[in-house]
C-alpha positions as CSV (number, residue, x, y, z in Angstrom):
1,X,0.0,0.0,0.0
2,X,1.3,3.5,-0.9
3,X,2.5,5.6,2.0
4,X,0.7,9.0,2.1
5,X,2.4,11.5,4.3
6,X,3.2,15.2,4.3
7,X,5.9,14.8,1.7
8,X,3.6,12.8,-0.7
9,X,0.9,15.5,-0.2
10,X,3.4,18.1,-1.4
11,X,4.2,15.9,-4.3
12,X,0.5,15.6,-5.1
13,X,0.4,19.4,-5.3
14,X,3.3,19.4,-7.7
15,X,1.6,16.7,-9.8
16,X,-1.7,18.6,-9.9
17,X,0.1,21.7,-11.3
18,X,2.1,19.6,-13.8
19,X,-1.1,18.0,-15.0
20,X,-2.8,21.3,-15.5
21,X,0.0,23.2,-17.2
22,X,1.5,20.3,-19.2
23,X,5.3,21.0,-18.9
24,X,7.8,20.7,-16.1
25,X,9.2,24.1,-17.0
26,X,5.8,25.8,-16.7
27,X,5.0,23.9,-13.5
28,X,8.3,25.1,-12.0
29,X,7.6,28.7,-12.8
30,X,4.0,28.4,-11.4
31,X,5.2,26.8,-8.2
32,X,8.4,28.9,-7.8
33,X,10.7,25.9,-7.7
34,X,13.4,24.5,-10.1
35,X,12.5,22.3,-13.0
36,X,14.7,19.6,-11.6
37,X,12.7,19.9,-8.3
38,X,9.5,19.2,-10.3
39,X,11.1,16.2,-11.9
40,X,12.4,14.8,-8.6
41,X,9.0,15.2,-7.0
42,X,7.2,13.5,-9.8
43,X,9.6,10.6,-9.8
44,X,9.3,10.2,-6.0
45,X,5.5,10.2,-6.3
46,X,5.5,7.6,-9.0
47,X,7.8,5.4,-6.9
48,X,5.6,5.9,-3.8
49,X,2.4,5.1,-5.6
50,X,3.9,2.3,-7.7
51,X,2.4,3.6,-11.0
52,X,3.5,5.7,-13.9
53,X,1.7,9.0,-14.2
54,X,3.2,10.4,-17.4
55,X,4.8,8.9,-20.5
56,X,7.9,10.7,-21.6
57,X,8.2,11.1,-25.4
58,X,11.0,13.4,-26.4
59,X,10.1,16.7,-24.7
60,X,6.5,15.8,-24.2
61,X,4.7,14.5,-21.2
62,X,1.7,12.3,-22.0
63,X,-0.9,11.8,-19.3
64,X,-1.7,8.2,-18.4
65,X,-5.2,7.0,-17.5
66,X,-3.9,6.5,-13.9
67,X,-2.9,10.2,-13.8
68,X,-6.4,11.3,-15.0
69,X,-8.1,9.3,-12.2
70,X,-5.6,10.6,-9.6
71,X,-6.2,14.2,-10.7
72,X,-9.9,13.7,-10.2
73,X,-9.3,12.3,-6.7
74,X,-7.1,15.3,-5.9
75,X,-9.9,17.7,-7.0
76,X,-12.3,15.9,-4.7
77,X,-9.8,16.0,-1.8
78,X,-9.3,19.8,-2.4
79,X,-13.1,20.3,-2.4
80,X,-13.4,18.4,0.9
81,X,-10.6,20.5,2.4
82,X,-12.3,23.7,1.3
83,X,-15.6,22.5,2.7
84,X,-13.8,21.7,6.0
85,X,-12.4,25.2,6.1
86,X,-15.8,26.7,5.7
87,X,-17.2,24.3,8.3
88,X,-14.5,25.4,10.8
89,X,-15.4,29.1,10.2
90,X,-19.1,28.3,10.7
91,X,-18.3,26.4,13.9
92,X,-16.3,29.3,15.2
93,X,-19.0,31.8,14.4
94,X,-22.2,29.9,15.1
95,X,-21.1,26.9,17.2
96,X,-22.3,24.5,14.4
97,X,-21.7,24.2,10.7
98,X,-25.2,23.0,9.8
99,X,-28.7,23.6,11.0
100,X,-31.8,21.5,10.4
101,X,-35.0,23.6,10.8
102,X,-38.5,22.3,10.9
103,X,-41.3,24.9,10.6
104,X,-45.0,25.1,10.4
105,X,-46.5,26.2,7.0
106,X,-47.7,29.5,8.4
107,X,-44.1,30.8,9.0
108,X,-42.5,29.0,6.0
109,X,-43.5,31.4,3.3
110,X,-41.5,34.4,4.4
111,X,-40.5,34.6,8.1
112,X,-38.3,31.5,8.4
113,X,-36.8,31.9,4.8
114,X,-35.7,35.4,5.8
115,X,-34.0,34.0,8.9
116,X,-32.2,31.4,6.6
117,X,-31.1,34.2,4.3
118,X,-29.7,36.2,7.2
119,X,-27.6,33.2,8.3
120,X,-26.3,32.7,4.8
121,X,-25.4,36.3,4.5
122,X,-22.9,35.7,7.3
123,X,-21.5,32.5,5.8
124,X,-22.6,31.2,2.4
125,X,-21.2,27.8,3.1
126,X,-23.3,27.3,6.2
127,X,-25.4,24.1,5.6
128,X,-29.1,24.5,6.2
129,X,-32.1,22.3,5.7
130,X,-35.7,23.5,6.0
131,X,-38.7,21.2,6.2
132,X,-42.3,22.4,6.4
133,X,-44.6,20.3,8.4
134,X,-47.5,20.5,11.0
135,X,-46.8,21.8,14.4
136,X,-47.0,18.3,16.0
137,X,-44.6,16.9,13.4
138,X,-42.2,19.8,14.1
139,X,-42.3,18.9,17.8
140,X,-41.6,15.2,17.1
141,X,-38.8,16.0,14.6
142,X,-37.0,18.2,17.2
143,X,-37.6,15.7,20.0
144,X,-36.2,12.8,17.9
145,X,-33.2,14.9,16.8
146,X,-34.3,14.8,13.1
147,X,-34.4,18.6,13.4
148,X,-32.3,20.9,15.5
149,X,-34.8,23.7,16.0
150,X,-38.4,24.1,15.2
151,X,-41.0,26.8,14.8
152,X,-44.3,25.7,16.1
153,X,-47.9,26.8,17.0
154,X,-48.2,27.3,20.7
155,X,-49.0,26.0,23.2
156,X,-46.5,23.1,23.2
157,X,-46.2,20.6,26.0
158,X,-42.9,18.6,26.0
159,X,-40.6,17.4,28.7
160,X,-37.8,17.1,26.2
161,X,-37.8,20.6,24.7
162,X,-37.1,24.2,25.6
163,X,-40.0,26.4,24.4
164,X,-39.7,30.1,23.7
165,X,-42.8,32.2,22.9
166,X,-42.1,34.5,20.0
167,X,-45.3,36.2,18.9
168,X,-49.0,36.2,19.1
169,X,-51.2,37.4,16.2
170,X,-54.8,38.3,15.8
171,X,-56.5,36.8,12.8
172,X,-57.5,39.0,9.9
173,X,-60.2,38.4,7.3
174,X,-59.0,38.3,3.7
175,X,-61.6,39.3,1.0
176,X,-61.4,39.7,-2.8
177,X,-61.1,43.4,-3.7
178,X,-64.6,44.6,-4.7
179,X,-66.4,42.2,-2.4
180,X,-69.4,43.8,-0.7
181,X,-68.0,43.1,2.7
182,X,-64.7,44.9,1.8
183,X,-66.4,48.2,2.5
184,X,-66.6,47.4,6.2
185,X,-64.0,48.4,8.7
186,X,-64.3,45.2,10.7
187,X,-65.7,41.8,9.6
188,X,-67.7,39.9,12.2
189,X,-68.3,36.2,12.2
190,X,-72.0,36.9,11.6
191,X,-70.9,38.4,8.3
192,X,-69.8,35.0,7.1
193,X,-73.3,33.8,6.8
194,X,-74.0,32.4,3.3
195,X,-70.4,33.2,2.3
196,X,-68.1,30.6,0.7
197,X,-65.0,30.1,2.8
198,X,-61.5,29.0,1.8
199,X,-59.8,27.0,4.6
200,X,-56.6,25.0,5.0
201,X,-56.8,21.2,4.6
202,X,-57.6,19.8,8.0
203,X,-58.5,16.2,9.0
204,X,-61.6,17.3,11.0
205,X,-63.7,20.4,12.0
206,X,-62.3,20.3,15.5
207,X,-58.9,21.3,14.1
208,X,-60.1,24.3,12.1
209,X,-60.7,27.3,14.3
210,X,-62.8,29.1,11.7
211,X,-65.2,26.3,11.2
212,X,-65.3,25.8,14.9
213,X,-66.2,29.4,15.4
214,X,-69.0,29.5,12.7
215,X,-70.5,26.3,14.2
216,X,-70.4,27.7,17.7
217,X,-72.2,30.9,16.5
218,X,-74.7,28.9,14.4
219,X,-73.5,30.5,11.2
220,X,-74.6,28.7,8.0
221,X,-72.0,29.1,5.3
222,X,-72.6,28.6,1.6
223,X,-69.8,26.2,1.2
224,X,-66.1,25.7,1.7
225,X,-63.0,25.1,-0.4
226,X,-60.2,23.2,1.3
227,X,-56.7,23.9,0.1
228,X,-53.0,23.9,1.0
229,X,-52.3,26.9,3.1
230,X,-49.9,28.2,0.4
231,X,-52.7,28.6,-2.1
232,X,-55.4,30.1,0.1
233,X,-54.5,33.7,-0.6
234,X,-54.4,33.0,-4.3
235,X,-57.8,31.5,-4.1
236,X,-59.2,34.5,-2.4
237,X,-57.6,36.8,-5.0
238,X,-59.4,34.8,-7.6
239,X,-62.8,35.3,-5.9
240,X,-63.2,31.8,-4.8
241,X,-64.2,32.9,-1.3
242,X,-63.2,34.5,2.0
243,X,-60.8,33.3,4.6
244,X,-59.5,34.2,8.0
245,X,-55.9,33.7,8.8
246,X,-53.0,35.0,10.9
247,X,-51.5,38.2,9.5
248,X,-47.9,36.8,9.3
249,X,-48.9,34.2,6.7
250,X,-51.2,36.7,5.0
251,X,-48.5,39.3,4.6
252,X,-46.0,36.8,3.4
253,X,-48.3,35.5,0.7
254,X,-49.7,38.9,-0.4
255,X,-46.5,40.9,-0.6
256,X,-46.6,40.7,-4.4
257,X,-50.3,40.1,-5.0
258,X,-53.1,42.6,-5.7
259,X,-56.8,42.0,-5.5
260,X,-57.0,41.1,-1.8
261,X,-58.0,43.3,1.1
262,X,-57.5,42.5,4.8
263,X,-59.8,43.6,7.6
264,X,-59.8,43.0,11.4
265,X,-62.0,40.1,12.4
266,X,-64.2,39.6,15.4
267,X,-64.5,37.8,17.8
268,X,-60.7,37.8,18.2
269,X,-59.0,34.6,17.0
270,X,-55.4,34.5,18.3
271,X,-52.5,32.4,16.9
272,X,-49.3,32.1,18.9
273,X,-46.0,30.9,17.6
274,X,-42.7,30.0,19.2
275,X,-39.3,28.3,18.9
276,X,-38.5,24.8,20.3
277,X,-35.1,23.1,20.7
278,X,-33.5,20.4,22.9
279,X,-31.5,21.1,26.0
280,X,-28.2,20.4,24.3
281,X,-28.9,23.4,21.9
282,X,-29.8,26.0,24.5
283,X,-26.2,27.4,24.6
284,X,-25.7,27.2,20.8
285,X,-24.4,30.5,19.4
286,X,-26.6,30.1,16.3
287,X,-29.6,30.6,18.5
288,X,-28.4,33.9,19.7
289,X,-28.0,35.0,16.0
290,X,-31.5,33.7,15.2
291,X,-33.0,35.5,18.2
292,X,-31.3,38.8,17.2
293,X,-32.4,38.6,13.6
294,X,-35.8,37.4,14.6
295,X,-36.2,40.5,16.8
296,X,-35.8,42.7,13.7
297,X,-38.2,40.7,11.6
298,X,-40.8,40.6,14.3
299,X,-40.6,44.3,14.8
300,X,-41.4,44.7,11.1
301,X,-44.4,42.4,11.3
302,X,-45.6,44.1,14.5
303,X,-45.8,47.3,12.5
304,X,-48.8,45.9,10.7
305,X,-52.2,45.3,12.1
306,X,-53.0,42.3,14.3
307,X,-49.5,41.4,15.7
308,X,-48.1,41.5,19.2
309,X,-44.6,40.3,19.8
310,X,-42.7,38.5,22.5
311,X,-39.2,39.5,21.4
312,X,-36.9,36.5,21.5
313,X,-34.3,36.9,24.2
314,X,-31.4,34.7,25.4
315,X,-32.4,31.9,27.8
316,X,-32.8,33.1,31.4
317,X,-33.6,36.7,30.5
318,X,-37.3,36.3,30.0
319,X,-39.3,37.9,27.2
320,X,-40.1,41.5,26.6
321,X,-43.6,42.2,25.3
322,X,-44.1,44.6,22.4
């Protein structure tokens, strides 16, 4: 078996340059060594590896198939070394070189992606994965270490997780522009009588707060369209019906869309969101960064109607209401 040590690594660097430039004289000039030094290094490498890397024909060097494969392996090695360098930088800055995030759909259309973008602004080689799933699935993913941190709908009860309350929102009613109800300052649940509602896909009425509310107030609706939460705003814009949702999701989905108006909704429907992570993550520097950037984003959302914010703070400092 070939012996790979610091000297052979230096010889591999000489070989790589020689492979790329094609002549020993050019390789010597590129590396700042003598041409005889290039030749000795190549000869030593060939003896060490037990294979011929170049055929010598007069003043020409002809690359062998073994040399082509070795060159490809060197490129892969260099890529791994560069990746390791960036990982070390990320470890130094954030305490980890990768972050697996699980998030509920309501925060996955703008809020969490903005946090991801902020992380990558600091280090483009930081490795991040983002999965969108239900709040219960987020909790299970973080508890089982399939995700490092999670954004959930509160409340959450878990003996395995740290839970931080980040924000509480009051639901808004979304209506197509020009709808008769859009002239009102506030939409009441009674106004939904005989209206077609657009709601998120849910397994039962008990898990949809809007249908729960209309049932509790004996409001007969004309019908309902169930859809993925990512398409609800588009359905409203296309006059399919009305909906009631948290303003975070609404603002993220409507930032580039016309044809939808938002109105306060009564009685108040609140949605609370927070961050969860395991005990072994509570001192991670990346959490401090996420809290800091999250503070700025939440302040922006709080500037709109229907939001109150529990600004994320470091563990042990409590939370400061907006």
